[in-house]
N, CA, C and O atoms as CSV, one atom per row, in Angstrom:
chain,resi,resn,atom,element,x,y,z
A,1,MET,N,N,21.732,23.059,-4.513
A,1,MET,CA,C,21.542,21.782,-3.829
A,1,MET,C,C,21.543,22.025,-2.324
A,1,MET,O,O,22.387,22.771,-1.827
A,2,PRO,N,N,20.611,21.409,-1.584
A,2,PRO,CA,C,20.575,21.636,-0.139
A,2,PRO,C,C,21.800,21.032,0.535
A,2,PRO,O,O,22.398,20.076,0.042
A,3,ASP,N,N,22.159,21.622,1.685
A,3,ASP,CA,C,23.265,21.021,2.423
A,3,ASP,C,C,22.803,19.723,3.072
A,3,ASP,O,O,21.620,19.384,3.022
A,4,ASN,N,N,23.734,19.000,3.679
A,4,ASN,CA,C,23.400,17.698,4.257
A,4,ASN,C,C,22.322,17.799,5.321
A,4,ASN,O,O,21.485,16.904,5.444
A,5,THR,N,N,22.332,18.879,6.088
A,5,THR,CA,C,21.325,19.021,7.142
A,5,THR,C,C,19.925,19.073,6.542
A,5,THR,O,O,19.019,18.384,7.012
A,6,ASP,N,N,19.748,19.890,5.501
A,6,ASP,CA,C,18.431,19.974,4.854
A,6,ASP,C,C,18.038,18.641,4.233
A,6,ASP,O,O,16.885,18.219,4.332
A,7,ALA,N,N,18.986,17.986,3.599
A,7,ALA,CA,C,18.702,16.687,2.984
A,7,ALA,C,C,18.363,15.650,4.048
A,7,ALA,O,O,17.457,14.839,3.858
A,8,ASN,N,N,19.080,15.671,5.158
A,8,ASN,CA,C,18.806,14.721,6.241
A,8,ASN,C,C,17.423,14.944,6.838
A,8,ASN,O,O,16.702,13.991,7.134
A,9,ILE,N,N,17.059,16.212,7.010
A,9,ILE,CA,C,15.729,16.516,7.554
A,9,ILE,C,C,14.645,16.038,6.594
A,9,ILE,O,O,13.663,15.429,7.019
A,10,ALA,N,N,14.819,16.311,5.308
A,10,ALA,CA,C,13.830,15.879,4.308
A,10,ALA,C,C,13.733,14.360,4.265
A,10,ALA,O,O,12.637,13.805,4.186
A,11,THR,N,N,14.869,13.697,4.315
A,11,THR,CA,C,14.868,12.231,4.297
A,11,THR,C,C,14.187,11.677,5.542
A,11,THR,O,O,13.384,10.749,5.451
A,12,ALA,N,N,14.501,12.238,6.694
A,12,ALA,CA,C,13.882,11.784,7.945
A,12,ALA,C,C,12.370,12.015,7.914
A,12,ALA,O,O,11.603,11.176,8.386
A,13,ASP,N,N,11.942,13.156,7.355
A,13,ASP,CA,C,10.506,13.438,7.258
A,13,ASP,C,C,9.798,12.408,6.376
A,13,ASP,O,O,8.720,11.924,6.724
A,14,VAL,N,N,10.400,12.077,5.247
A,14,VAL,CA,C,9.801,11.092,4.341
A,14,VAL,C,C,9.776,9.711,4.994
A,14,VAL,O,O,8.775,8.999,4.910
A,15,LEU,N,N,10.869,9.340,5.637
A,15,LEU,CA,C,10.906,8.042,6.318
A,15,LEU,C,C,9.861,7.978,7.428
A,15,LEU,O,O,9.267,6.924,7.658
A,16,THR,N,N,9.632,9.083,8.109
A,16,THR,CA,C,8.621,9.119,9.166
A,16,THR,C,C,7.230,8.863,8.583
A,16,THR,O,O,6.440,8.114,9.159
A,17,LEU,N,N,6.936,9.481,7.450
A,17,LEU,CA,C,5.643,9.240,6.796
A,17,LEU,C,C,5.501,7.776,6.368
A,17,LEU,O,O,4.446,7.168,6.547
A,18,LEU,N,N,6.563,7.225,5.807
A,18,LEU,CA,C,6.521,5.812,5.405
A,18,LEU,C,C,6.356,4.903,6.620
A,18,LEU,O,O,5.649,3.897,6.553
A,19,LEU,N,N,6.997,5.248,7.715
A,19,LEU,CA,C,6.857,4.461,8.943
A,19,LEU,C,C,5.414,4.501,9.444
A,19,LEU,O,O,4.875,3.486,9.883
A,20,HIS,N,N,4.789,5.686,9.375
A,20,HIS,CA,C,3.387,5.789,9.784
A,20,HIS,C,C,2.495,4.922,8.897
A,20,HIS,O,O,1.553,4.291,9.377
A,21,ASN,N,N,2.800,4.898,7.596
A,21,ASN,CA,C,2.053,4.015,6.692
A,21,ASN,C,C,2.256,2.559,7.076
A,21,ASN,O,O,1.313,1.768,7.042
A,22,GLN,N,N,3.477,2.203,7.438
A,22,GLN,CA,C,3.765,0.825,7.825
A,22,GLN,C,C,2.967,0.444,9.064
A,22,GLN,O,O,2.428,-0.660,9.140
A,23,TYR,N,N,2.887,1.350,10.034
A,23,TYR,CA,C,2.092,1.067,11.240
A,23,TYR,C,C,0.613,0.883,10.884
A,23,TYR,O,O,-0.052,0.002,11.429
A,24,ALA,N,N,0.105,1.705,9.979
A,24,ALA,CA,C,-1.300,1.590,9.577
A,24,ALA,C,C,-1.556,0.263,8.870
A,24,ALA,O,O,-2.557,-0.404,9.134
A,25,LEU,N,N,-0.655,-0.116,7.975
A,25,LEU,CA,C,-0.809,-1.399,7.279
A,25,LEU,C,C,-0.728,-2.571,8.253
A,25,LEU,O,O,-1.479,-3.539,8.131
A,26,SER,N,N,0.172,-2.481,9.205
A,26,SER,CA,C,0.301,-3.548,10.192
A,26,SER,C,C,-0.967,-3.678,11.031
A,26,SER,O,O,-1.408,-4.788,11.331
A,27,ALA,N,N,-1.553,-2.540,11.409
A,27,ALA,CA,C,-2.800,-2.577,12.184
A,27,ALA,C,C,-3.925,-3.200,11.371
A,27,ALA,O,O,-4.719,-3.978,11.899
A,28,ALA,N,N,-3.994,-2.862,10.095
A,28,ALA,CA,C,-5.020,-3.453,9.231
A,28,ALA,C,C,-4.796,-4.954,9.081
A,28,ALA,O,O,-5.745,-5.736,9.133
A,29,MET,N,N,-3.537,-5.353,8.895
A,29,MET,CA,C,-3.228,-6.783,8.784
A,29,MET,C,C,-3.610,-7.525,10.061
A,29,MET,O,O,-4.088,-8.658,10.008
A,30,GLU,N,N,-3.399,-6.884,11.203
A,30,GLU,CA,C,-3.750,-7.531,12.465
A,30,GLU,C,C,-5.250,-7.752,12.565
A,30,GLU,O,O,-5.695,-8.812,13.006
A,31,GLU,N,N,-6.033,-6.758,12.159
A,31,GLU,CA,C,-7.496,-6.913,12.175
A,31,GLU,C,C,-7.937,-8.057,11.261
A,31,GLU,O,O,-8.765,-8.882,11.648
A,32,ILE,N,N,-7.392,-8.101,10.073
A,32,ILE,CA,C,-7.741,-9.165,9.124
A,32,ILE,C,C,-7.289,-10.519,9.657
A,32,ILE,O,O,-8.006,-11.512,9.539
A,33,THR,N,N,-6.100,-10.552,10.241
A,33,THR,CA,C,-5.581,-11.806,10.800
A,33,THR,C,C,-6.463,-12.305,11.931
A,33,THR,O,O,-6.719,-13.505,12.035
A,34,ASN,N,N,-6.928,-11.402,12.775
A,34,ASN,CA,C,-7.837,-11.808,13.856
A,34,ASN,C,C,-9.121,-12.394,13.291
A,34,ASN,O,O,-9.619,-13.402,13.791
A,35,TRP,N,N,-9.655,-11.769,12.256
A,35,TRP,CA,C,-10.882,-12.282,11.632
A,35,TRP,C,C,-10.632,-13.654,11.021
A,35,TRP,O,O,-11.447,-14.564,11.173
A,36,LEU,N,N,-9.499,-13.802,10.325
A,36,LEU,CA,C,-9.166,-15.104,9.730
A,36,LEU,C,C,-9.009,-16.178,10.804
A,36,LEU,O,O,-9.443,-17.316,10.626
A,37,SER,N,N,-8.390,-15.806,11.907
A,37,SER,CA,C,-8.198,-16.755,13.007
A,37,SER,C,C,-9.536,-17.234,13.555
A,37,SER,O,O,-9.717,-18.420,13.832
A,38,GLU,N,N,-10.468,-16.302,13.708
A,38,GLU,CA,C,-11.795,-16.654,14.214
A,38,GLU,C,C,-12.580,-17.528,13.238
A,38,GLU,O,O,-13.532,-18.205,13.626
A,39,ASN,N,N,-12.172,-17.508,11.968
A,39,ASN,CA,C,-12.897,-18.261,10.943
A,39,ASN,C,C,-12.116,-19.466,10.423
A,39,ASN,O,O,-12.445,-20.018,9.373
A,40,GLY,N,N,-11.084,-19.870,11.157
A,40,GLY,CA,C,-10.423,-21.132,10.891
A,40,GLY,C,C,-9.364,-21.174,9.802
A,40,GLY,O,O,-8.983,-22.263,9.373
A,41,ALA,N,N,-8.884,-20.052,9.348
A,41,ALA,CA,C,-7.868,-20.044,8.284
A,41,ALA,C,C,-6.468,-20.046,8.910
A,41,ALA,O,O,-5.724,-19.071,8.797
A,42,THR,N,N,-6.127,-21.149,9.566
A,42,THR,CA,C,-4.905,-21.189,10.380
A,42,THR,C,C,-3.630,-21.053,9.562
A,42,THR,O,O,-2.687,-20.412,10.026
A,43,ASP,N,N,-3.560,-21.625,8.369
A,43,ASP,CA,C,-2.347,-21.493,7.546
A,43,ASP,C,C,-2.116,-20.042,7.148
A,43,ASP,O,O,-0.988,-19.551,7.198
A,44,VAL,N,N,-3.160,-19.374,6.762
A,44,VAL,CA,C,-3.054,-17.970,6.356
A,44,VAL,C,C,-2.673,-17.117,7.563
A,44,VAL,O,O,-1.869,-16.193,7.443
A,45,VAL,N,N,-3.242,-17.423,8.710
A,45,VAL,CA,C,-2.955,-16.674,9.935
A,45,VAL,C,C,-1.472,-16.780,10.286
A,45,VAL,O,O,-0.849,-15.780,10.642
A,46,ALA,N,N,-0.917,-17.956,10.190
A,46,ALA,CA,C,0.508,-18.138,10.507
A,46,ALA,C,C,1.382,-17.319,9.564
A,46,ALA,O,O,2.350,-16.699,10.005
A,47,ASN,N,N,1.060,-17.307,8.296
A,47,ASN,CA,C,1.822,-16.510,7.335
A,47,ASN,C,C,1.689,-15.014,7.611
A,47,ASN,O,O,2.673,-14.277,7.550
A,48,ALA,N,N,0.493,-14.577,7.907
A,48,ALA,CA,C,0.260,-13.161,8.178
A,48,ALA,C,C,0.995,-12.716,9.439
A,48,ALA,O,O,1.561,-11.624,9.479
A,49,ARG,N,N,0.986,-13.552,10.454
A,49,ARG,CA,C,1.702,-13.198,11.688
A,49,ARG,C,C,3.205,-13.116,11.451
A,49,ARG,O,O,3.884,-12.266,12.026
A,50,GLY,N,N,3.719,-13.992,10.612
A,50,GLY,CA,C,5.133,-13.916,10.250
A,50,GLY,C,C,5.459,-12.614,9.536
A,50,GLY,O,O,6.495,-11.999,9.787
A,51,ALA,N,N,4.571,-12.202,8.648
A,51,ALA,CA,C,4.767,-10.935,7.930
A,51,ALA,C,C,4.703,-9.756,8.895
A,51,ALA,O,O,5.478,-8.809,8.765
A,52,MET,N,N,3.797,-9.803,9.851
A,52,MET,CA,C,3.698,-8.714,10.826
A,52,MET,C,C,4.935,-8.645,11.713
A,52,MET,O,O,5.361,-7.553,12.088
A,53,GLU,N,N,5.518,-9.789,12.054
A,53,GLU,CA,C,6.753,-9.790,12.833
A,53,GLU,C,C,7.882,-9.127,12.050
A,53,GLU,O,O,8.679,-8.376,12.613
A,54,THR,N,N,7.947,-9.406,10.758
A,54,THR,CA,C,8.951,-8.762,9.906
A,54,THR,C,C,8.721,-7.259,9.863
A,54,THR,O,O,9.673,-6.483,9.949
A,55,MET,N,N,7.468,-6.841,9.731
A,55,MET,CA,C,7.163,-5.409,9.712
A,55,MET,C,C,7.569,-4.741,11.023
A,55,MET,O,O,8.096,-3.629,11.013
A,56,ASP,N,N,7.329,-5.408,12.142
A,56,ASP,CA,C,7.720,-4.855,13.438
A,56,ASP,C,C,9.237,-4.706,13.541
A,56,ASP,O,O,9.734,-3.683,14.013
A,57,ALA,N,N,9.964,-5.719,13.103
A,57,ALA,CA,C,11.431,-5.656,13.154
A,57,ALA,C,C,11.953,-4.542,12.246
A,57,ALA,O,O,12.867,-3.808,12.624
A,58,ASN,N,N,11.383,-4.416,11.069
A,58,ASN,CA,C,11.819,-3.371,10.140
A,58,ASN,C,C,11.444,-1.985,10.653
A,58,ASN,O,O,12.176,-1.023,10.419
A,59,ALA,N,N,10.334,-1.870,11.337
A,59,ALA,CA,C,9.928,-0.576,11.897
A,59,ALA,C,C,10.981,-0.067,12.874
A,59,ALA,O,O,11.260,1.131,12.913
A,60,GLN,N,N,11.561,-0.956,13.655
A,60,GLN,CA,C,12.600,-0.535,14.591
A,60,GLN,C,C,13.830,-0.032,13.845
A,60,GLN,O,O,14.433,0.964,14.242
A,61,GLY,N,N,14.201,-0.714,12.771
A,61,GLY,CA,C,15.336,-0.268,11.966
A,61,GLY,C,C,15.078,1.091,11.327
A,61,GLY,O,O,15.969,1.939,11.279
A,62,ILE,N,N,13.873,1.293,10.841
A,62,ILE,CA,C,13.516,2.586,10.239
A,62,ILE,C,C,13.557,3.682,11.302
A,62,ILE,O,O,14.069,4.773,11.052
A,63,THR,N,N,13.022,3.396,12.474
A,63,THR,CA,C,13.036,4.366,13.566
A,63,THR,C,C,14.465,4.749,13.939
A,63,THR,O,O,14.765,5.925,14.144
A,64,ASP,N,N,15.337,3.758,14.026
A,64,ASP,CA,C,16.744,4.033,14.341
A,64,ASP,C,C,17.384,4.918,13.279
A,64,ASP,O,O,18.132,5.838,13.610
A,65,ALA,N,N,17.100,4.648,12.007
A,65,ALA,CA,C,17.656,5.455,10.916
A,65,ALA,C,C,17.129,6.890,10.980
A,65,ALA,O,O,17.888,7.838,10.775
A,66,ILE,N,N,15.855,7.050,11.258
A,66,ILE,CA,C,15.274,8.395,11.380
A,66,ILE,C,C,15.982,9.162,12.487
A,66,ILE,O,O,16.342,10.326,12.314
A,67,ASN,N,N,16.180,8.506,13.619
A,67,ASN,CA,C,16.846,9.178,14.747
A,67,ASN,C,C,18.276,9.569,14.398
A,67,ASN,O,O,18.726,10.652,14.775
A,68,ARG,N,N,18.997,8.707,13.685
A,68,ARG,CA,C,20.369,9.046,13.280
A,68,ARG,C,C,20.375,10.240,12.337
A,68,ARG,O,O,21.218,11.129,12.460
A,69,LEU,N,N,19.438,10.261,11.396
A,69,LEU,CA,C,19.357,11.392,10.461
A,69,LEU,C,C,19.055,12.695,11.194
A,69,LEU,O,O,19.641,13.734,10.890
A,70,ARG,N,N,18.155,12.639,12.141
A,70,ARG,CA,C,17.758,13.857,12.861
A,70,ARG,C,C,18.894,14.371,13.749
A,70,ARG,O,O,18.987,15.573,13.995
A,71,ARG,N,N,19.752,13.477,14.229
A,71,ARG,CA,C,20.882,13.897,15.067
A,71,ARG,C,C,22.042,14.457,14.257
A,71,ARG,O,O,22.875,15.193,14.786
A,72,SER,N,N,22.099,14.104,12.953
A,72,SER,CA,C,23.260,14.533,12.162
A,72,SER,C,C,23.069,15.914,11.555
A,72,SER,O,O,23.956,16.413,10.863
């Protein structure tokens, strides 16, 4: 079994990949939201923007966790 350092590095690496996926999904959602906004789907736009705000807040938490893992 790997020691905590190896496990922490592996966990941080996986979280980093997931964070990159989250950024990509958020960028795609923003593009779709902009298109919806231009085409009058205001209710959907409001919901999508709320979801993107949640993704942004969670991204900061994930980043903080990655940094803690890398320091330990």
